[in-house]
C-alpha positions in Angstrom: -9.5 -28.1 18.6 -10.2 -29.6 14.8 -10.2 -26.0 13.8 -7.1 -24.8 15.2 -5.3 -27.8 13.7 -6.3 -26.9 10.4 -5.4 -23.5 11.0 -1.9 -24.8 12.6 -1.5 -27.0 9.3 -2.1 -24.1 6.9 0.3 -22.0 9.0 2.8 -24.8 8.8 2.9 -24.8 5.2 3.1 -21.4 4.6 5.7 -21.3 7.5 7.8 -24.3 6.2 8.1 -22.8 2.7 8.8 -19.4 4.1 11.1 -20.7 6.7 12.8 -22.9 4.0 12.7 -20.1 1.5 13.8 -17.4 3.8 16.4 -19.5 5.4 18.2 -19.7 2.1 17.7 -16.0 1.9 19.1 -15.7 5.2 22.1 -17.6 4.1 22.8 -14.5 2.1 23.2 -12.3 5.1 26.7 -13.9 5.8 27.3 -13.3 2.2 26.6 -9.7 2.1 28.0 -9.1 5.4 31.4 -10.8 4.8 31.8 -9.3 1.2 30.3 -6.1 1.8 31.3 -3.5 4.4 29.1 -2.1 7.0 29.1 1.2 5.1 27.9 -0.8 1.9 25.4 -2.9 3.5 23.7 0.2 5.1 22.7 1.1 1.4 20.8 -2.3 1.3 19.2 -1.7 4.6 18.1 1.8 3.4 16.5 0.7 0.1 14.7 -2.0 1.9 13.3 0.5 4.4 11.8 2.8 1.6 10.4 -0.6 -0.2 8.4 -1.2 2.9 6.8 2.4 2.5 6.3 1.9 -1.2 5.1 -1.6 -0.9 2.0 -0.7 1.4 0.9 2.3 -0.9 1.3 0.2 -4.3 -1.3 -2.5 -3.0 -3.8 0.3 -1.7 -5.2 -2.2 1.0 -6.9 -4.2 -1.7 -5.3 -7.6 -0.6 -7.6 -7.4 2.5 -10.4 -5.7 0.5 -10.5 -8.8 -1.7 -10.9 -11.1 1.2 -13.5 -9.1 2.8 -15.9 -9.0 -0.7 -15.0 -12.3 -2.1 -17.7 -13.9 0.3 -20.2 -11.6 -0.4 -22.8 -13.3 -2.4 -24.0 -10.5 -4.3 -20.5 -9.8 -5.5 -19.0 -13.0 -6.5 -15.2 -14.1 -5.9 -14.2 -13.6 -9.7 -15.8 -10.0 -9.7 -14.1 -9.1 -6.7 -10.8 -10.6 -7.9 -10.7 -9.2 -11.4 -11.8 -5.6 -10.0 -9.1 -5.5 -7.4 -6.2 -6.9 -10.0 -7.3 -4.5 -12.7 -7.1 -1.5 -10.2 -3.4 -2.4 -8.8 -2.3 -2.8 -12.3 -3.0 0.3 -13.2 -2.0 2.1 -10.3 1.5 0.5 -10.7 1.8 1.1 -14.2 1.1 5.0 -13.3 3.9 4.6 -10.6 6.4 3.2 -13.0 5.9 6.1 -15.2 6.7 8.5 -12.6 9.7 6.8 -11.4 11.1 6.6 -15.1 10.6 10.6 -15.3 12.1 11.6 -11.8 14.7 9.0 -11.4 17.8 11.3 -12.3 16.5 13.7 -9.6 15.6 11.2 -7.3 18.9 9.3 -7.3 20.9 12.6 -6.6 18.4 13.3 -3.7 19.4 9.8 -2.1 22.9 10.5 -2.6 23.4 7.9 -5.2 23.8 10.1 -8.4 26.3 7.4 -9.9 23.9 4.7 -9.5 20.4 5.5 -10.8 19.9 1.8 -11.6 19.5 1.1 -7.8 16.4 3.3 -8.0 15.0 1.8 -11.2 15.6 -1.8 -10.1 14.0 -1.5 -6.8 11.0 0.2 -8.3 10.6 -2.6 -10.7 10.7 -5.2 -7.7 8.2 -3.2 -5.9 5.7 -3.0 -8.8 5.8 -6.7 -9.7 5.7 -7.6 -6.0 2.4 -5.3 -5.6 0.6 -6.9 -8.8 1.5 -10.3 -7.5 -0.1 -9.7 -4.1 -3.5 -10.2 -5.7 -3.0 -13.3 -7.4 -1.4 -14.7 -4.3 -4.3 -13.5 -2.0 -6.4 -15.6 -4.4 -4.3 -18.7 -3.8 -4.5 -18.2 0.0 -8.5 -17.7 -0.2 -8.7 -20.8 -2.1 -6.4 -22.8 0.2 -3.8 -23.5 -2.6 -1.2 -23.2 0.1 1.1 -25.6 -1.9 1.2 -23.5 -4.8 1.6 -20.3 -2.9 4.4 -21.7 -1.0 6.0 -23.6 -4.3 6.1 -20.1 -6.1 7.6 -18.3 -3.1 10.4 -20.8 -2.7 11.4 -20.8 -6.2 11.3 -17.1 -6.2 14.0 -17.3 -3.2 15.9 -20.1 -4.9 16.6 -17.9 -7.9 17.3 -14.9 -5.7 20.1 -16.9 -3.8 21.6 -18.6 -6.9 21.9 -15.1 -8.6 23.3 -13.5 -5.5 26.0 -16.0 -5.2 26.8 -15.7 -8.9 27.0 -11.9 -9.3 28.7 -11.5 -5.6 31.0 -14.4 -5.1 31.9 -15.9 -8.6 31.5 -12.8 -10.9 34.3 -10.9 -9.1 36.6 -13.7 -9.2 36.0 -14.3 -12.8 36.3 -10.8 -13.8 39.6 -10.4 -11.8 41.2 -13.4 -13.4 40.0 -12.5 -16.8 39.4 -16.3 -17.8 36.0 -15.7 -19.0 36.1 -12.8 -21.3 32.1 -13.3 -21.7 32.0 -11.9 -18.1 33.1 -8.4 -19.0 30.3 -8.0 -21.2 27.7 -7.8 -18.5 29.6 -7.6 -15.4 30.7 -4.1 -13.9 32.4 -4.0 -10.3 31.1 -0.5 -10.0 27.4 -1.5 -9.5 28.6 -3.3 -6.2 25.5 -3.9 -4.0 23.4 -3.0 -6.7 23.8 -6.7 -7.8 21.6 -7.8 -4.8 18.9 -5.7 -6.4 19.4 -7.0 -9.8 19.1 -10.8 -8.4 15.8 -9.8 -6.8 14.5 -8.2 -9.8 15.3 -11.2 -12.1 13.6 -13.5 -9.4 10.5 -11.3 -9.4 10.2 -11.5 -13.1 10.2 -15.4 -12.9 7.7 -15.1 -9.9 5.3 -13.0 -12.4 5.5 -15.5 -15.3 4.7 -18.4 -12.7 1.7 -16.3 -11.7 0.4 -16.2 -15.2 -2.8 -18.5 -14.6 -4.0 -16.3 -12.0 -3.2 -12.9 -13.9 -5.5 -14.1 -16.5 -8.2 -13.5 -14.1 -8.2 -9.9 -15.8 -10.4 -11.1 -18.3 -13.4 -11.0 -15.8 -13.1 -7.1 -16.1 -13.7 -4.2 -13.7 -16.8 -3.8 -11.8 -17.4 0.1 -11.5 -20.3 -0.5 -9.0 -18.1 -2.8 -6.8 -15.1 -0.7 -6.9 -16.1 2.3 -4.8 -17.2 -0.1 -2.0 -13.9 -2.0 -2.2 -12.1 1.5 -2.1 -13.9 2.9 0.8 -13.2 -0.4 2.8 -9.4 -0.7 1.7 -8.1 3.0 1.7 -7.9 2.9 5.7 -5.8 -0.3 5.6 -3.3 1.8 3.6 -3.3 4.0 6.5 -2.8 0.9 8.9 -0.2 -0.6 6.7 1.8 2.9 6.1 1.6 3.0 10.0 2.9 -0.3 10.7 5.7 0.3 8.3 6.4 3.3 10.0 6.8 1.4 13.2 9.0 -1.6 11.3 11.2 0.6 8.6 11.4 4.1 9.5 13.9 4.1 12.0 16.6 2.6 9.2 15.8 6.1 7.3 16.0 8.2 10.4 19.3 6.4 11.5 21.1 7.8 8.7 19.9 11.5 9.3 19.9 11.5 13.2 23.1 9.7 14.1 25.5 12.4 15.6 28.3 11.3 13.4 29.5 11.8 9.9 27.4 10.3 6.8 30.1 7.2 6.5 29.7 6.5 10.2 25.9 6.7 10.3 25.7 4.3 7.2 27.9 1.7 9.1 25.6 1.9 12.1 22.5 1.5 9.9 24.4 -1.5 8.3 25.0 -3.0 11.8 21.4 -2.6 12.8 20.0 -3.5 9.8 22.1 -6.8 9.9 21.4 -7.5 13.7 17.8 -7.0 13.0 17.8 -10.0 10.6 18.6 -12.2 13.7 14.9 -11.3 14.6 13.8 -13.1 11.6 12.5 -16.3 12.9 9.9 -14.5 14.7 9.0 -12.4 11.7 8.7 -15.4 9.5 6.3 -17.0 11.9 4.2 -14.0 12.0 4.2 -13.8 8.3 3.1 -17.4 7.8 0.4 -17.1 10.5 -1.0 -13.9 8.7 -0.9 -15.8 5.3 -3.1 -18.6 6.8 -5.2 -16.5 9.5 -6.5 -13.5 7.8 -8.8 -15.6 5.1 -9.6 -17.8 8.0 -10.7 -15.0 10.2 -13.1 -13.9 7.5 -14.4 -17.3 6.5 -14.9 -18.4 10.2 -16.5 -15.3 11.5 -20.2 -16.6 11.0 -19.5 -19.7 13.2 -21.2 -19.5 16.6 -18.0 -20.6 18.6 -15.9 -17.9 16.4 -15.0 -15.8 19.4 -13.9 -18.8 21.2 -11.6 -20.2 18.6 -10.0 -16.7 17.9 -9.0 -16.5 21.8 -7.6 -20.1 21.7 -5.6 -19.1 18.7 -4.1 -16.1 20.5 -3.0 -18.2 23.2 -1.3 -21.0 21.2 0.2 -18.1 19.0 1.8 -16.6 22.2 3.3 -19.8 23.5 5.1 -20.5 20.0 6.2 -16.8 19.8 7.9 -17.0 23.2 9.3 -20.1 22.1 11.1 -18.4 19.1 12.2 -15.7 21.5 14.0 -18.1 23.8 15.4 -20.0 20.8 17.1 -17.1 19.4 18.0 -15.2 22.7 19.3 -18.5 24.6 21.5 -19.5 21.5 22.5 -16.1 20.5 26.4 -17.3 20.6 25.3 -19.5 17.8 23.0 -17.2 15.8 25.6 -14.6 15.7 27.9 -16.2 13.0 25.0 -15.5 10.5 26.6 -12.1 10.4 30.2 -10.9 10.0 32.5 -9.8 13.1 32.1 -6.2 12.4 28.2 -6.4 12.9 28.2 -8.1 16.1 28.5 -5.0 18.2 24.8 -4.5 17.8 23.5 -8.0 19.2 22.4 -6.5 22.2 19.1 -5.1 20.4 18.1 -8.6 19.1 16.0 -9.5 22.3 14.4 -6.2 22.2 13.4 -6.5 18.5 12.4 -10.0 19.2 9.9 -8.8 21.9 8.8 -6.2 19.6 7.7 -8.6 16.9 6.0 -10.6 19.3 3.6 -7.8 20.3 3.1 -7.2 16.5 2.0 -10.7 16.2 -0.4 -10.2 19.2 -1.8 -7.0 17.3 -2.2 -9.1 14.1 -4.5 -11.5 16.2 -6.3 -8.8 17.9 -6.9 -6.5 14.8 -9.8 -8.8 13.7 -12.2 -6.4 15.4 -11.9 -3.7 13.1 -11.7 -5.9 10.2 -14.9 -7.9 10.8 -16.9 -4.9 12.0 -15.9 -2.8 8.9 -14.5 0.0 11.4 -11.1 0.1 9.4 -11.1 3.9 10.0 -10.8 3.4 13.9 -8.0 0.7 13.2 -6.4 3.4 10.9 -6.4 5.8 13.8 -4.8 3.4 16.1 -1.9 2.7 13.8 -1.4 6.4 13.2 -1.2 7.2 16.8 1.4 4.3 17.1 3.3 5.5 14.4 3.1 9.2 15.8 4.6 7.5 19.1 7.4 5.6 17.1 8.5 8.7 15.2 8.7 10.9 18.5 10.6 8.2 20.4 13.1 7.6 17.2 13.7 11.4 17.0 14.2 11.6 20.8 16.5 8.5 21.2 18.4 8.1 18.3 20.8 11.2 19.1 21.2 9.8 22.4 21.1 5.9 22.4 21.7 5.2 18.6 20.0 2.3 16.9 19.1 0.9 20.7 16.9 3.9 21.0 15.1 2.6 17.8 14.9 -1.0 19.0 13.2 0.3 22.2 10.9 2.6 20.2 9.8 -0.5 18.1 8.8 -2.4 21.3 7.0 0.3 22.7 5.1 1.3 19.5 4.0 -2.2 19.0 3.0 -3.1 22.7 0.9 0.2 22.4 -0.8 -0.9 19.3 -1.7 -4.3 20.8 -2.9 -2.8 24.2 -5.1 0.0 22.4 -6.4 -2.7 19.8 -7.4 -5.1 22.7 -9.3 -2.4 24.8 -11.2 -1.0 21.3 -11.6 -4.7 20.3 -13.6 -5.4 23.9 -15.9 -2.6 22.9 -16.7 -3.3 19.2 -16.3 -7.0 19.1 -15.6 -8.4 22.3 -13.5 -11.6 22.7 -12.7 -13.2 26.0 -9.1 -13.8 25.6 -7.1 -15.2 28.3 -5.1 -12.3 29.1 -3.5 -13.5 32.2 -2.3 -16.6 30.8 -0.7 -14.7 27.7 1.2 -12.3 29.9 2.3 -15.3 32.1 3.9 -16.7 29.1 5.4 -13.6 28.1 6.6 -13.2 31.8 8.1 -16.7 31.9 9.9 -16.2 28.6 11.6 -13.2 30.0 12.5 -14.9 33.4 14.0 -17.5 31.7 16.0 -15.1 29.3 17.3 -13.3 32.3 17.9 -16.4 34.4 20.2 -17.6 31.5 22.1 -14.4 31.6 22.7 -14.8 35.5 23.4 -18.6 35.1 25.9 -18.4 32.3 28.3 -16.7 34.5 27.7 -19.2 37.4 27.4 -22.4 35.8 30.5 -23.5 33.4 28.6 -26.2 31.2 29.5 -26.7 27.6 28.0 -24.3 25.0 24.5 -24.7 24.6 23.8 -27.3 27.2 22.3 -24.7 29.7 20.4 -23.1 26.8 18.9 -26.4 25.7 17.8 -27.2 29.4 16.0 -23.9 29.9 14.3 -24.2 26.6 12.9 -27.7 27.6 12.0 -26.2 30.9 9.8 -23.8 29.0 8.2 -26.4 26.7 7.5 -28.4 29.8 5.8 -25.7 31.9 3.8 -24.8 28.6 2.6 -28.3 28.2 1.6 -28.7 31.8 -0.4 -25.3 31.8 -2.2 -26.4 28.6 -3.1 -29.9 29.7 -4.7 -28.3 32.9 -6.4 -26.0 30.7 -7.9 -28.7 28.4 -8.8 -30.7 31.6 -10.6 -27.6 33.0 -12.7 -27.3 29.7 
């Protein structure tokens, strides 16, 4: 259990910083949803959907490629790092040139002809985040979790502070005209654009904090290593792109496929985007786990007990994910206050989205088979099939069921990815996962959630008491099962 505890501690460091930082960021959701209408917030949801796609394209899979090649003796850690960093830097400078050139046309195409600054700000955020991904990967690989976490938290603190300043205080100061200096840089017409501006300034600060890692460019570009890294990493772009289709495409399609006028479609998009935020605890844990687990999986692969450890990791991962599912769904009457009243009509999709993210996390665990066996092309094929299924279901269901159809498409897409990845993994890199126990924990979580829905109408206890009792029941059952498992060896 020692190695699992080490992985858990690394996940905790990434997780606590992410939870703390994201929680601060999460507090912006009430700010946005109380100060902006659902239609205005739909703009933010739409741009973040686009951001997901471009984030994958601008990193080119070299984050994972760096992990794969840094441990090879014939390459060297510094060479792999500088080669990846130089490539990502050049790609992103080229992307910036294209955006500056096409910005007027692109802003008009997206129906924001009066706000070309939206596109430019968001593009700069994407570029700095993409370049920063390689230095962050190096920090993860070198177990510098505290520095990684510190930079992330500072970035989010700056974002939160500037968001409060631009959205809450500047309009009041501008209206009162008590500080004429405000009139020099604040323009109410920019509106939700200040969300992007706050993020951009925070990204600039993050970039400067990573300066010691960016100096790694001096190690140069290895033209012999680069083709090998590119061949390994390019399928990761397809995998990442397909993953973003599963995660983000619905917010692009909702605007186009909902059977209402553009204003109502944007309102529905805003409601769905805000309710999606309520599944953020699951997303945070998966992200923290991935930060810790990806370098761990590569580094531990040569150990004799690697497959045994990977199986145990998945089991404990699912236990914790089901706990998060129950925490949010059982206490949804408390979590709902994080969004404005106008947005609460979409709360029914939250359990579906939480389950979808649970299966995404299972897929993250299972995906080691193609990363460790260099079969990234097959992994890309799995992701493309799942993306095609998600697209089909969204196109079919959005006009009929609205954003609820999108939520179900999420769940089916991720569950399908996890199932197919498991089957292929058993062929190419067989790990004896405790499938029955994993499914039992998921079934237990669903059973407790459904029981809560029935019992709430029958037992009129004070708010939260029944939910707390059911959550403790789950923990006790899980602890009992795991105690027996440990005794059994």
